[in-house]
N, CA, C and O atoms as a CHARMM CRD file, in Angstrom:
* protein
*
  292
    1    1 MET  N      0.73800  -1.17300  -0.02300 PROA 1      0.00000
    2    1 MET  CA     0.06300  -0.01100   0.04100 PROA 1      0.00000
    3    1 MET  C      0.92000   1.27200  -0.01500 PROA 1      0.00000
    4    1 MET  O      1.98200   1.42100   0.58900 PROA 1      0.00000
    5    2 CYS  N      0.34300   2.15300  -0.79400 PROA 2      0.00000
    6    2 CYS  CA     1.15500   3.52600  -0.78500 PROA 2      0.00000
    7    2 CYS  C      1.35000   4.18800   0.52400 PROA 2      0.00000
    8    2 CYS  O      0.39900   4.45400   1.25900 PROA 2      0.00000
    9    3 PRO  N      2.64500   4.46700   0.83100 PROA 3      0.00000
   10    3 PRO  CA     2.85100   5.18300   2.17800 PROA 3      0.00000
   11    3 PRO  C      2.28400   6.59900   2.29600 PROA 3      0.00000
   12    3 PRO  O      2.23500   7.17000   3.38600 PROA 3      0.00000
   13    4 ASN  N      1.84400   7.17600   1.12300 PROA 4      0.00000
   14    4 ASN  CA     1.32200   8.58300   1.08100 PROA 4      0.00000
   15    4 ASN  C     -0.17000   8.59600   1.39800 PROA 4      0.00000
   16    4 ASN  O     -0.71700   9.68800   1.54900 PROA 4      0.00000
   17    5 THR  N     -0.79800   7.58400   1.49900 PROA 5      0.00000
   18    5 THR  CA    -2.20500   7.63700   1.64300 PROA 5      0.00000
   19    5 THR  C     -2.82700   8.47500   2.86900 PROA 5      0.00000
   20    5 THR  O     -3.96600   8.94000   2.90900 PROA 5      0.00000
   21    6 VAL  N     -1.91100   8.55900   3.78300 PROA 6      0.00000
   22    6 VAL  CA    -2.36200   9.50100   5.04500 PROA 6      0.00000
   23    6 VAL  C     -2.27000  10.88900   4.71000 PROA 6      0.00000
   24    6 VAL  O     -2.82200  11.69800   5.45700 PROA 6      0.00000
   25    7 ASN  N     -1.62700  11.30000   3.65000 PROA 7      0.00000
   26    7 ASN  CA    -1.60900  12.65000   3.09600 PROA 7      0.00000
   27    7 ASN  C     -2.92300  12.99700   2.41800 PROA 7      0.00000
   28    7 ASN  O     -3.18400  12.42100   1.36200 PROA 7      0.00000
   29    8 THR  N     -3.76800  13.87500   2.91600 PROA 8      0.00000
   30    8 THR  CA    -5.05200  14.10400   2.29800 PROA 8      0.00000
   31    8 THR  C     -4.96300  14.73600   0.92100 PROA 8      0.00000
   32    8 THR  O     -5.90600  14.68300   0.13100 PROA 8      0.00000
   33    9 TYR  N     -3.80700  15.33700   0.64700 PROA 9      0.00000
   34    9 TYR  CA    -3.56700  15.99900  -0.68800 PROA 9      0.00000
   35    9 TYR  C     -3.04100  14.96800  -1.68700 PROA 9      0.00000
   36    9 TYR  O     -3.02800  15.26500  -2.88200 PROA 9      0.00000
   37   10 HSD  N     -2.62600  13.83100  -1.29100 PROA 10     0.00000
   38   10 HSD  CA    -2.00300  12.90700  -2.31900 PROA 10     0.00000
   39   10 HSD  C     -3.03400  12.05400  -2.94100 PROA 10     0.00000
   40   10 HSD  O     -3.91100  11.49500  -2.28200 PROA 10     0.00000
   41   11 GLU  N     -2.90400  11.95800  -4.33200 PROA 11     0.00000
   42   11 GLU  CA    -3.76000  11.02600  -5.03100 PROA 11     0.00000
   43   11 GLU  C     -2.76300  10.01500  -5.69700 PROA 11     0.00000
   44   11 GLU  O     -1.82700  10.33800  -6.42800 PROA 11     0.00000
   45   12 CYS  N     -3.11200   8.73600  -5.32900 PROA 12     0.00000
   46   12 CYS  CA    -2.23900   7.73400  -5.89300 PROA 12     0.00000
   47   12 CYS  C     -2.38000   7.66800  -7.43100 PROA 12     0.00000
   48   12 CYS  O     -3.45000   7.93900  -7.97700 PROA 12     0.00000
   49   13 ASN  N     -1.36800   7.33300  -8.05800 PROA 13     0.00000
   50   13 ASN  CA    -1.21300   7.36000  -9.53200 PROA 13     0.00000
   51   13 ASN  C     -0.65300   6.00300  -9.90200 PROA 13     0.00000
   52   13 ASN  O     -0.52700   5.12400  -9.04900 PROA 13     0.00000
   53   14 ASP  N     -0.27500   5.80400 -11.32200 PROA 14     0.00000
   54   14 ASP  CA     0.27700   4.54800 -11.73300 PROA 14     0.00000
   55   14 ASP  C      1.51800   4.23300 -11.06000 PROA 14     0.00000
   56   14 ASP  O      1.80600   3.06400 -10.80400 PROA 14     0.00000
   57   15 PHE  N      2.33900   5.28800 -10.73000 PROA 15     0.00000
   58   15 PHE  CA     3.57500   5.01500 -10.00600 PROA 15     0.00000
   59   15 PHE  C      3.47800   4.30200  -8.67400 PROA 15     0.00000
   60   15 PHE  O      4.24100   3.39700  -8.33600 PROA 15     0.00000
   61   16 CYS  N      2.38700   4.82200  -7.87200 PROA 16     0.00000
   62   16 CYS  CA     2.09700   4.25700  -6.54500 PROA 16     0.00000
   63   16 CYS  C      1.57700   2.77300  -6.64300 PROA 16     0.00000
   64   16 CYS  O      1.91900   1.89600  -5.85100 PROA 16     0.00000
   65   17 VAL  N      0.72900   2.59000  -7.68100 PROA 17     0.00000
   66   17 VAL  CA     0.26700   1.17500  -7.79100 PROA 17     0.00000
   67   17 VAL  C      1.40100   0.21900  -8.24200 PROA 17     0.00000
   68   17 VAL  O      1.52300  -0.88200  -7.70400 PROA 17     0.00000
   69   18 SER  N      2.23400   0.63700  -9.23100 PROA 18     0.00000
   70   18 SER  CA     3.24200  -0.23800  -9.67300 PROA 18     0.00000
   71   18 SER  C      4.34100  -0.47900  -8.62500 PROA 18     0.00000
   72   18 SER  O      5.00600  -1.51100  -8.71700 PROA 18     0.00000
   73   19 ASN  N      4.59900   0.46700  -7.55400 PROA 19     0.00000
   74   19 ASN  CA     5.52100   0.37400  -6.63100 PROA 19     0.00000
   75   19 ASN  C      4.91400  -0.39800  -5.27900 PROA 19     0.00000
   76   19 ASN  O      5.54000  -1.28500  -4.70000 PROA 19     0.00000
   77   20 TRP  N      3.73900   0.02700  -4.91200 PROA 20     0.00000
   78   20 TRP  CA     3.26300  -0.50100  -3.70200 PROA 20     0.00000
   79   20 TRP  C      2.03400  -1.31600  -3.86000 PROA 20     0.00000
   80   20 TRP  O      1.59800  -1.94200  -2.89400 PROA 20     0.00000
   81   21 GLY  N      1.45800  -1.35000  -4.99600 PROA 21     0.00000
   82   21 GLY  CA     0.25100  -2.12200  -5.23500 PROA 21     0.00000
   83   21 GLY  C     -0.94000  -1.37300  -4.81800 PROA 21     0.00000
   84   21 GLY  O     -0.84600  -0.35000  -4.14000 PROA 21     0.00000
   85   22 ALA  N     -2.09600  -1.87700  -5.22200 PROA 22     0.00000
   86   22 ALA  CA    -3.32000  -1.14400  -4.74600 PROA 22     0.00000
   87   22 ALA  C     -3.89000  -1.98700  -3.57700 PROA 22     0.00000
   88   22 ALA  O     -3.78400  -3.21000  -3.48000 PROA 22     0.00000
   89   23 LYS  N     -4.46800  -1.21200  -2.76100 PROA 23     0.00000
   90   23 LYS  CA    -5.10600  -1.89600  -1.59400 PROA 23     0.00000
   91   23 LYS  C     -6.33700  -2.68600  -1.99500 PROA 23     0.00000
   92   23 LYS  O     -7.13700  -2.23100  -2.81300 PROA 23     0.00000
   93   24 ASP  N     -6.50200  -3.98500  -1.36200 PROA 24     0.00000
   94   24 ASP  CA    -7.44700  -4.94800  -1.60900 PROA 24     0.00000
   95   24 ASP  C     -8.78800  -4.46400  -0.93700 PROA 24     0.00000
   96   24 ASP  O     -8.83400  -3.94000   0.17600 PROA 24     0.00000
   97   25 PHE  N     -9.89200  -4.70900  -1.76600 PROA 25     0.00000
   98   25 PHE  CA   -11.27600  -4.40100  -1.21400 PROA 25     0.00000
   99   25 PHE  C    -11.68800  -5.59400  -0.34800 PROA 25     0.00000
  100   25 PHE  O    -11.69200  -6.70400  -0.88100 PROA 25     0.00000
  101   26 SER  N    -12.02300  -5.47200   0.88900 PROA 26     0.00000
  102   26 SER  CA   -12.58400  -6.62300   1.60200 PROA 26     0.00000
  103   26 SER  C    -13.83000  -6.08100   2.38700 PROA 26     0.00000
  104   26 SER  O    -13.70200  -5.10700   3.12900 PROA 26     0.00000
  105   27 GLN  N    -14.96700  -6.67700   2.23000 PROA 27     0.00000
  106   27 GLN  CA   -16.12100  -6.17400   2.89200 PROA 27     0.00000
  107   27 GLN  C    -16.48200  -7.14800   4.02900 PROA 27     0.00000
  108   27 GLN  O    -16.22700  -8.35100   3.97500 PROA 27     0.00000
  109   28 GLN  N    -17.09800  -6.53900   5.06600 PROA 28     0.00000
  110   28 GLN  CA   -17.60700  -7.36800   6.27600 PROA 28     0.00000
  111   28 GLN  C    -18.75900  -8.25500   5.79200 PROA 28     0.00000
  112   28 GLN  O    -19.56000  -7.86200   4.94300 PROA 28     0.00000
  113   29 PRO  N    -18.80900  -9.36600   6.31700 PROA 29     0.00000
  114   29 PRO  CA   -19.99600 -10.39800   5.94000 PROA 29     0.00000
  115   29 PRO  C    -21.30400  -9.76800   6.28200 PROA 29     0.00000
  116   29 PRO  O    -22.25200  -9.94200   5.51600 PROA 29     0.00000
  117   30 ASN  N    -21.44500  -9.03000   7.39500 PROA 30     0.00000
  118   30 ASN  CA   -22.75700  -8.46400   7.80900 PROA 30     0.00000
  119   30 ASN  C    -23.22100  -7.38800   6.76500 PROA 30     0.00000
  120   30 ASN  O    -24.39100  -7.32900   6.38700 PROA 30     0.00000
  121   31 ASP  N    -22.30400  -6.59500   6.35000 PROA 31     0.00000
  122   31 ASP  CA   -22.57000  -5.59000   5.24800 PROA 31     0.00000
  123   31 ASP  C    -22.91700  -6.18000   3.99100 PROA 31     0.00000
  124   31 ASP  O    -23.81700  -5.70700   3.29700 PROA 31     0.00000
  125   32 ASP  N    -22.21700  -7.24300   3.64300 PROA 32     0.00000
  126   32 ASP  CA   -22.73300  -7.93400   2.40500 PROA 32     0.00000
  127   32 ASP  C    -24.11600  -8.40500   2.34100 PROA 32     0.00000
  128   32 ASP  O    -24.82100  -8.23800   1.34500 PROA 32     0.00000
  129   33 ARG  N    -24.52000  -9.02200   3.45800 PROA 33     0.00000
  130   33 ARG  CA   -25.92600  -9.50600   3.49200 PROA 33     0.00000
  131   33 ARG  C    -26.89700  -8.40600   3.37200 PROA 33     0.00000
  132   33 ARG  O    -27.85800  -8.53100   2.61200 PROA 33     0.00000
  133   34 LYS  N    -26.70900  -7.28200   4.10400 PROA 34     0.00000
  134   34 LYS  CA   -27.54400  -6.15000   4.05100 PROA 34     0.00000
  135   34 LYS  C    -27.60600  -5.63200   2.53700 PROA 34     0.00000
  136   34 LYS  O    -28.66500  -5.36400   1.96900 PROA 34     0.00000
  137   35 ARG  N    -26.35200  -5.52900   1.96100 PROA 35     0.00000
  138   35 ARG  CA   -26.30300  -5.00300   0.64300 PROA 35     0.00000
  139   35 ARG  C    -27.04100  -5.88100  -0.34900 PROA 35     0.00000
  140   35 ARG  O    -27.73900  -5.34000  -1.20700 PROA 35     0.00000
  141   36 ILE  N    -26.93800  -7.15200  -0.29100 PROA 36     0.00000
  142   36 ILE  CA   -27.60400  -8.05500  -1.21000 PROA 36     0.00000
  143   36 ILE  C    -29.14500  -7.94600  -0.99200 PROA 36     0.00000
  144   36 ILE  O    -29.89800  -7.93200  -1.96600 PROA 36     0.00000
  145   37 ARG  N    -29.57900  -7.87500   0.19300 PROA 37     0.00000
  146   37 ARG  CA   -31.04100  -7.80700   0.55600 PROA 37     0.00000
  147   37 ARG  C    -31.57600  -6.46800  -0.07600 PROA 37     0.00000
  148   37 ARG  O    -32.60600  -6.42500  -0.74800 PROA 37     0.00000
  149   38 MET  N    -30.77500  -5.36900   0.20400 PROA 38     0.00000
  150   38 MET  CA   -31.23500  -4.11800  -0.37900 PROA 38     0.00000
  151   38 MET  C    -31.33800  -3.99900  -1.86600 PROA 38     0.00000
  152   38 MET  O    -32.22200  -3.33200  -2.40300 PROA 38     0.00000
  153   39 LEU  N    -30.35200  -4.70700  -2.57300 PROA 39     0.00000
  154   39 LEU  CA   -30.34900  -4.68100  -3.96900 PROA 39     0.00000
  155   39 LEU  C    -31.42800  -5.70900  -4.49200 PROA 39     0.00000
  156   39 LEU  O    -31.81900  -5.58300  -5.65200 PROA 39     0.00000
  157   40 LYS  N    -31.86300  -6.58600  -3.80100 PROA 40     0.00000
  158   40 LYS  CA   -32.98300  -7.43600  -4.30300 PROA 40     0.00000
  159   40 LYS  C    -34.22900  -6.63000  -4.24400 PROA 40     0.00000
  160   40 LYS  O    -35.02500  -6.73400  -5.17800 PROA 40     0.00000
  161   41 LYS  N    -34.50100  -5.78100  -3.18000 PROA 41     0.00000
  162   41 LYS  CA   -35.58600  -4.99900  -2.92800 PROA 41     0.00000
  163   41 LYS  C    -35.68000  -3.76900  -3.86100 PROA 41     0.00000
  164   41 LYS  O    -36.71000  -3.41200  -4.43400 PROA 41     0.00000
  165   42 TYR  N    -34.48300  -3.17500  -3.93800 PROA 42     0.00000
  166   42 TYR  CA   -34.36300  -1.88300  -4.78200 PROA 42     0.00000
  167   42 TYR  C    -33.09800  -2.19100  -5.80900 PROA 42     0.00000
  168   42 TYR  O    -31.94200  -1.93500  -5.47300 PROA 42     0.00000
  169   43 PRO  N    -33.38700  -2.68400  -6.91300 PROA 43     0.00000
  170   43 PRO  CA   -32.37900  -2.93600  -7.98600 PROA 43     0.00000
  171   43 PRO  C    -31.86600  -1.54300  -8.33800 PROA 43     0.00000
  172   43 PRO  O    -32.55200  -0.53700  -8.15400 PROA 43     0.00000
  173   44 LEU  N    -30.62600  -1.51900  -8.85600 PROA 44     0.00000
  174   44 LEU  CA   -29.88200  -0.34100  -9.30900 PROA 44     0.00000
  175   44 LEU  C    -30.58000   0.15700 -10.60700 PROA 44     0.00000
  176   44 LEU  O    -30.85100  -0.63000 -11.51300 PROA 44     0.00000
  177   45 PRO  N    -30.84800   1.40600 -10.66900 PROA 45     0.00000
  178   45 PRO  CA   -31.33300   2.01900 -11.91000 PROA 45     0.00000
  179   45 PRO  C    -30.31200   1.87800 -13.06800 PROA 45     0.00000
  180   45 PRO  O    -29.12400   1.65400 -12.83500 PROA 45     0.00000
  181   46 SER  N    -30.78300   2.00900 -14.26900 PROA 46     0.00000
  182   46 SER  CA   -29.86900   1.93600 -15.51200 PROA 46     0.00000
  183   46 SER  C    -28.84700   3.02400 -15.30800 PROA 46     0.00000
  184   46 SER  O    -29.14800   4.12900 -14.85900 PROA 46     0.00000
  185   47 GLY  N    -27.51000   2.63600 -15.69000 PROA 47     0.00000
  186   47 GLY  CA   -26.44000   3.49000 -15.62600 PROA 47     0.00000
  187   47 GLY  C    -25.61100   3.53800 -14.33300 PROA 47     0.00000
  188   47 GLY  O    -24.51300   4.09200 -14.30100 PROA 47     0.00000
  189   48 TRP  N    -26.17400   2.93600 -13.26000 PROA 48     0.00000
  190   48 TRP  CA   -25.52500   2.88500 -11.96100 PROA 48     0.00000
  191   48 TRP  C    -24.77600   1.52700 -11.81700 PROA 48     0.00000
  192   48 TRP  O    -25.26200   0.45600 -12.18000 PROA 48     0.00000
  193   49 VAL  N    -23.60100   1.66800 -11.27700 PROA 49     0.00000
  194   49 VAL  CA   -22.76900   0.44900 -11.05200 PROA 49     0.00000
  195   49 VAL  C    -22.20800   0.47400  -9.64200 PROA 49     0.00000
  196   49 VAL  O    -21.93400   1.54300  -9.09500 PROA 49     0.00000
  197   50 GLU  N    -22.03300  -0.74500  -9.03100 PROA 50     0.00000
  198   50 GLU  CA   -21.61300  -0.91100  -7.62300 PROA 50     0.00000
  199   50 GLU  C    -20.08100  -0.91100  -7.66300 PROA 50     0.00000
  200   50 GLU  O    -19.50800  -1.56800  -8.53200 PROA 50     0.00000
  201   51 VAL  N    -19.40600  -0.21100  -6.77200 PROA 51     0.00000
  202   51 VAL  CA   -17.95300  -0.15400  -6.65900 PROA 51     0.00000
  203   51 VAL  C    -17.52800  -0.33300  -5.34700 PROA 51     0.00000
  204   51 VAL  O    -18.15500   0.21700  -4.44200 PROA 51     0.00000
  205   52 GLY  N    -16.45400  -1.09300  -5.08600 PROA 52     0.00000
  206   52 GLY  CA   -16.01100  -1.33200  -3.66800 PROA 52     0.00000
  207   52 GLY  C    -14.95800  -0.32900  -3.34200 PROA 52     0.00000
  208   52 GLY  O    -14.06000  -0.09500  -4.15200 PROA 52     0.00000
  209   53 ASP  N    -15.02900   0.25600  -2.22300 PROA 53     0.00000
  210   53 ASP  CA   -14.05900   1.30900  -1.76900 PROA 53     0.00000
  211   53 ASP  C    -13.12700   0.60900  -0.75600 PROA 53     0.00000
  212   53 ASP  O    -13.55100   0.23800   0.33900 PROA 53     0.00000
  213   54 PRO  N    -11.79900   0.43100  -1.16100 PROA 54     0.00000
  214   54 PRO  CA   -10.90300  -0.25700  -0.22800 PROA 54     0.00000
  215   54 PRO  C    -10.48200   0.42100   1.10700 PROA 54     0.00000
  216   54 PRO  O     -9.98900  -0.18800   2.05700 PROA 54     0.00000
  217   55 GLU  N    -10.75300   1.83900   1.06000 PROA 55     0.00000
  218   55 GLU  CA   -10.41700   2.56700   2.25100 PROA 55     0.00000
  219   55 GLU  C    -11.41600   2.29800   3.22600 PROA 55     0.00000
  220   55 GLU  O    -11.02200   1.95500   4.34000 PROA 55     0.00000
  221   56 SER  N    -12.79200   2.40300   2.98400 PROA 56     0.00000
  222   56 SER  CA   -13.84000   2.18900   3.89300 PROA 56     0.00000
  223   56 SER  C    -14.27700   0.79500   3.99000 PROA 56     0.00000
  224   56 SER  O    -14.89300   0.43300   4.99300 PROA 56     0.00000
  225   57 GLY  N    -14.02100  -0.00100   3.06100 PROA 57     0.00000
  226   57 GLY  CA   -14.48200  -1.40100   3.16000 PROA 57     0.00000
  227   57 GLY  C    -15.97300  -1.53900   2.77500 PROA 57     0.00000
  228   57 GLY  O    -16.62900  -2.55300   3.01200 PROA 57     0.00000
  229   58 ARG  N    -16.44800  -0.45000   2.17000 PROA 58     0.00000
  230   58 ARG  CA   -17.98500  -0.46200   1.89000 PROA 58     0.00000
  231   58 ARG  C    -18.15200  -0.28800   0.34600 PROA 58     0.00000
  232   58 ARG  O    -17.21100   0.09100  -0.35000 PROA 58     0.00000
  233   59 CYS  N    -19.30800  -0.56000  -0.13000 PROA 59     0.00000
  234   59 CYS  CA   -19.59800  -0.41700  -1.49100 PROA 59     0.00000
  235   59 CYS  C    -20.30500   1.03000  -1.67700 PROA 59     0.00000
  236   59 CYS  O    -21.04400   1.53300  -0.83100 PROA 59     0.00000
  237   60 TYR  N    -19.98300   1.58200  -2.84100 PROA 60     0.00000
  238   60 TYR  CA   -20.69600   2.89700  -3.21200 PROA 60     0.00000
  239   60 TYR  C    -21.23500   2.62500  -4.52000 PROA 60     0.00000
  240   60 TYR  O    -20.90500   1.60400  -5.12300 PROA 60     0.00000
  241   61 TYR  N    -22.07800   3.50300  -5.02600 PROA 61     0.00000
  242   61 TYR  CA   -22.74900   3.46300  -6.34100 PROA 61     0.00000
  243   61 TYR  C    -22.40900   4.57200  -7.25900 PROA 61     0.00000
  244   61 TYR  O    -22.46700   5.70900  -6.79100 PROA 61     0.00000
  245   62 TRP  N    -22.08700   4.42700  -8.40700 PROA 62     0.00000
  246   62 TRP  CA   -21.56000   5.38900  -9.27300 PROA 62     0.00000
  247   62 TRP  C    -22.48600   5.33400 -10.62800 PROA 62     0.00000
  248   62 TRP  O    -22.82400   4.28600 -11.17800 PROA 62     0.00000
  249   63 ASN  N    -22.81800   6.59500 -11.04200 PROA 63     0.00000
  250   63 ASN  CA   -23.54000   6.68200 -12.23400 PROA 63     0.00000
  251   63 ASN  C    -22.59200   7.01800 -13.33000 PROA 63     0.00000
  252   63 ASN  O    -21.97900   8.08400 -13.28000 PROA 63     0.00000
  253   64 LYS  N    -22.42900   6.20800 -14.29500 PROA 64     0.00000
  254   64 LYS  CA   -21.33300   6.34900 -15.22000 PROA 64     0.00000
  255   64 LYS  C    -21.66200   7.58000 -16.16700 PROA 64     0.00000
  256   64 LYS  O    -20.73700   8.26000 -16.60900 PROA 64     0.00000
  257   65 GLU  N    -22.85800   7.83400 -16.44800 PROA 65     0.00000
  258   65 GLU  CA   -23.35900   8.86400 -17.36700 PROA 65     0.00000
  259   65 GLU  C    -23.12200  10.36400 -16.72100 PROA 65     0.00000
  260   65 GLU  O    -22.54300  11.27600 -17.31100 PROA 65     0.00000
  261   66 SER  N    -23.68700  10.44000 -15.38400 PROA 66     0.00000
  262   66 SER  CA   -23.63000  11.71000 -14.67200 PROA 66     0.00000
  263   66 SER  C    -22.47000  11.96600 -13.83800 PROA 66     0.00000
  264   66 SER  O    -22.21000  13.10000 -13.43600 PROA 66     0.00000
  265   67 ASP  N    -21.69500  10.84300 -13.53800 PROA 67     0.00000
  266   67 ASP  CA   -20.52900  10.88200 -12.64800 PROA 67     0.00000
  267   67 ASP  C    -20.95300  11.21700 -11.16800 PROA 67     0.00000
  268   67 ASP  O    -20.16400  11.68300 -10.34600 PROA 67     0.00000
  269   68 LYS  N    -22.25200  10.93900 -10.91300 PROA 68     0.00000
  270   68 LYS  CA   -22.62700  11.07400  -9.50700 PROA 68     0.00000
  271   68 LYS  C    -22.23300   9.79200  -8.68100 PROA 68     0.00000
  272   68 LYS  O    -22.12300   8.68000  -9.19800 PROA 68     0.00000
  273   69 VAL  N    -22.04300  10.04200  -7.41900 PROA 69     0.00000
  274   69 VAL  CA   -21.68800   8.93400  -6.49000 PROA 69     0.00000
  275   69 VAL  C    -22.62600   8.93000  -5.32000 PROA 69     0.00000
  276   69 VAL  O    -23.01000   9.99200  -4.83000 PROA 69     0.00000
  277   70 SER  N    -23.02500   7.70000  -4.83500 PROA 70     0.00000
  278   70 SER  CA   -23.87800   7.74200  -3.68100 PROA 70     0.00000
  279   70 SER  C    -23.44700   6.46200  -2.79500 PROA 70     0.00000
  280   70 SER  O    -23.33900   5.33600  -3.27900 PROA 70     0.00000
  281   71 PHE  N    -23.20500   6.78400  -1.39100 PROA 71     0.00000
  282   71 PHE  CA   -23.01000   5.79800  -0.44700 PROA 71     0.00000
  283   71 PHE  C    -24.32900   5.43800   0.24000 PROA 71     0.00000
  284   71 PHE  O    -25.12600   6.33300   0.52100 PROA 71     0.00000
  285   72 ILE  N    -24.56300   4.26300   0.49500 PROA 72     0.00000
  286   72 ILE  CA   -25.70300   3.78700   1.24500 PROA 72     0.00000
  287   72 ILE  C    -25.32900   3.54100   2.65400 PROA 72     0.00000
  288   72 ILE  O    -24.37000   2.82100   2.93200 PROA 72     0.00000
  289   73 THR  N    -26.08800   4.14300   3.58800 PROA 73     0.00000
  290   73 THR  CA   -25.70600   3.98900   5.02000 PROA 73     0.00000
  291   73 THR  C    -26.48500   2.84900   5.70000 PROA 73     0.00000
  292   73 THR  O    -26.28800   2.58900   6.88700 PROA 73     0.00000
């Protein structure tokens, strides 16, 4: 993992990934069950995709067309 991630002004780039690798995404099992249940009841609208955030360990949703992002609490 990049040693500069604690710097709020640092954005990892290709150099960081090639030297230190990218942080793996791992989600908590309880969150996974909640997420699956929610997606069954409320499927994602067209254009939205689910993305895993390695920093928080949570999924967020991104609209590819509008570039809007939403975290579910």
